[in-house]
C-alpha positions in Angstrom: 16.4 2.2 -12.9 13.8 2.3 -15.5 12.6 -0.7 -17.6 10.8 -0.2 -20.9 9.0 -2.7 -22.7 7.4 -2.0 -26.0 4.8 -3.6 -27.8 3.5 -2.8 -31.2 0.6 -3.7 -33.4 -0.6 -2.0 -36.8 -3.0 0.2 -34.8 -1.3 0.8 -31.4 2.1 1.1 -29.8 2.0 0.3 -25.9 5.0 1.4 -23.9 5.2 -0.4 -20.5 7.2 1.5 -17.9 8.5 0.0 -14.7 10.6 1.6 -12.0 11.7 5.4 -11.6 10.6 7.7 -14.4 13.1 10.4 -13.6 15.8 12.5 -15.4 17.7 11.1 -18.3 15.5 8.0 -18.3 12.4 9.9 -18.7 14.1 12.0 -21.5 15.2 8.8 -23.1 11.3 7.8 -23.3 10.7 11.1 -25.0 13.3 10.3 -27.6 12.0 6.7 -28.1 8.4 7.8 -28.7 9.4 10.5 -31.2 11.4 8.0 -33.1 8.7 5.6 -33.1 5.8 7.9 -33.5 4.1 7.2 -36.9 0.8 9.1 -38.0 -2.5 7.2 -37.2 -0.8 4.8 -34.6 -2.3 5.1 -31.1 0.1 5.6 -28.2 -0.6 4.0 -24.8 1.8 4.2 -21.8 1.3 1.7 -19.0 2.4 3.4 -15.9 1.3 0.6 -13.5 4.4 -0.4 -12.6 6.0 3.0 -11.9 7.5 3.6 -8.4 8.7 7.3 -8.9 8.0 10.3 -11.2 10.0 13.4 -10.6 9.5 16.9 -12.2 11.3 16.0 -15.4 9.1 12.7 -15.7 6.1 14.8 -15.2 7.2 17.1 -17.9 7.7 14.0 -20.3 4.1 12.6 -19.3 2.5 16.0 -20.2 4.4 16.0 -23.4 3.2 12.4 -24.2 -0.4 13.6 -23.3 -0.2 16.4 -26.0 1.0 13.8 -28.5 -2.5 12.1 -27.9 -1.1 9.3 -25.5 -3.5 7.5 -23.4 -2.5 6.1 -20.0 -3.0 2.8 -18.1 -3.0 3.0 -14.4 -3.8 0.0 -12.3 -2.2 1.1 -9.0 -2.8 3.9 -6.6 0.4 5.6 -7.3 -0.1 5.5 -11.0 -3.7 6.8 -10.6 -2.7 9.5 -8.4 0.0 10.6 -11.0 -2.8 10.6 -13.8 -5.2 12.4 -11.8 -2.6 15.0 -10.7 -1.5 15.7 -14.2 -5.0 15.2 -15.9 -3.7 12.2 -18.0 -6.3 10.6 -20.1 -7.1 6.8 -19.2 -7.0 4.3 -22.1 -9.8 1.9 -22.7 -9.4 -1.8 -22.5 -9.8 -2.5 -26.2 -6.9 0.0 -27.0 -4.6 -1.6 -24.2 -5.2 -5.1 -25.3 -5.3 -5.3 -29.1 -5.3 -8.7 -30.8 -2.0 -10.4 -31.3 -1.0 -11.3 -35.0 -1.3 -15.2 -34.0 -5.1 -14.3 -33.3 -5.0 -14.7 -29.6 -6.6 -11.9 -27.6 -3.7 -9.8 -26.7 -4.2 -10.3 -22.9 -0.8 -11.7 -22.2 2.1 -10.2 -20.8 3.4 -6.9 -22.4 
């Protein structure tokens, strides 16, 4: 099972992925990103809560990297995936943009 949470602002779209990033679910994420990708909007993918990535998931992650995506990895598994696939890590300013209400954006995604 894969859970996807999407958080958008005017400058960035953050996709938080939780669970198994495999087969049809990974392809579904590719479709979501293609549909929501607007020029000039940064794409960030939080992989911290991923439990498993299969070869289809790896191909999708490489596709997301080619689109200019940045990645958040705060667990050893997610860091290993990023290192193996040479995925660029996001900076804190990108991963926690301000909320429209003026708060700092560091609450749950």
